C-alpha positions in Angstrom: 127.7 115.0 71.1 124.2 114.2 70.0 122.5 115.7 73.1 121.8 119.4 73.4 121.9 121.2 76.7 118.1 121.3 76.7 117.9 117.5 76.0 120.3 116.8 78.9 118.3 119.1 81.3 115.1 117.3 80.4 116.7 113.9 80.8 118.0 114.8 84.3 114.6 116.2 85.3 112.8 113.1 84.1 115.4 110.9 85.9 114.7 112.5 89.3 111.0 112.6 88.8 111.0 108.9 88.1 113.2 108.2 91.1 110.8 110.0 93.4 107.6 108.9 91.6 106.4 112.5 91.2 103.0 113.3 89.8 102.8 115.7 86.9 101.3 118.3 89.3 104.3 118.0 91.7 106.9 118.0 89.0 105.9 121.5 87.9 107.6 122.8 91.0 111.0 121.7 89.7 113.1 123.8 87.3 116.2 123.3 85.2 118.6 126.0 86.4 121.6 125.2 84.2 122.9 122.5 81.8 126.5 122.7 80.7 128.6 120.5 78.6 131.7 119.1 80.3 134.3 117.9 77.8 132.8 116.1 74.9 130.7 113.3 76.4 128.6 114.6 79.3 126.6 117.4 80.9 126.2 118.6 84.4 122.6 119.6 85.0 121.5 121.8 87.9 117.9 121.3 89.1 116.0 123.1 91.8 112.6 123.6 93.4 111.4 127.0 92.1 112.1 129.7 94.7 114.3 127.5 96.9 118.1 127.6 97.3 118.5 123.8 97.3 120.2 122.3 94.2 120.7 118.9 92.6 123.6 118.3 90.2 123.2 115.3 87.9 125.6 114.0 85.3 124.0 113.1 82.0 126.1 111.2 79.5 126.0 111.3 75.7 124.2 108.0 75.9 121.3 109.8 77.6 122.0 107.9 80.8 122.2 109.7 84.2 124.7 108.9 86.9 122.5 107.7 89.8 125.0 109.2 92.3 123.8 112.8 92.0 124.9 115.6 94.3 122.5 117.6 96.5 123.6 120.9 98.0 121.6 123.2 100.3 122.5 126.1 102.5 119.7 125.0 104.9 120.5 122.4 107.5 118.0 120.1 109.1 118.7 121.6 112.5 117.4 125.0 111.2 113.8 123.7 110.9 111.5 123.4 107.9 109.2 126.4 108.1 110.1 127.2 104.5 108.5 123.9 103.3 105.0 124.7 104.6 103.6 126.0 101.3 104.9 123.1 99.2 102.9 120.1 98.1 103.5 117.2 100.5 105.7 115.1 98.2 107.9 118.0 97.2 108.3 119.0 100.8 109.2 115.4 101.7 111.8 115.2 99.0 113.5 118.4 100.3 113.2 117.2 103.9 114.8 113.9 103.1 117.6 115.4 101.0 118.4 118.0 103.7 118.4 115.4 106.4 120.7 113.1 104.5 123.5 115.6 104.4 
């Protein structure tokens, strides 16, 4: 495996930021929670918005490619409202809103 856990985490973060066209200022809200090697050829990277329970899980292969079919998990359902998003930048809040509603 040529990638390190740190490399995989950064690749996954860059993948999502490019998917959502995030500005440098907005991307600072996102953190790499965990990056763990699975077998010998890929990592599962856990990403989050700092201070929020929502999580994205992305597979990063030893080729440095990300599986575009990532998993999003949140304990917060759309029907519970979105008061927790009020203090976030607009684009970050929109991403969380969209992901929560898509579940």
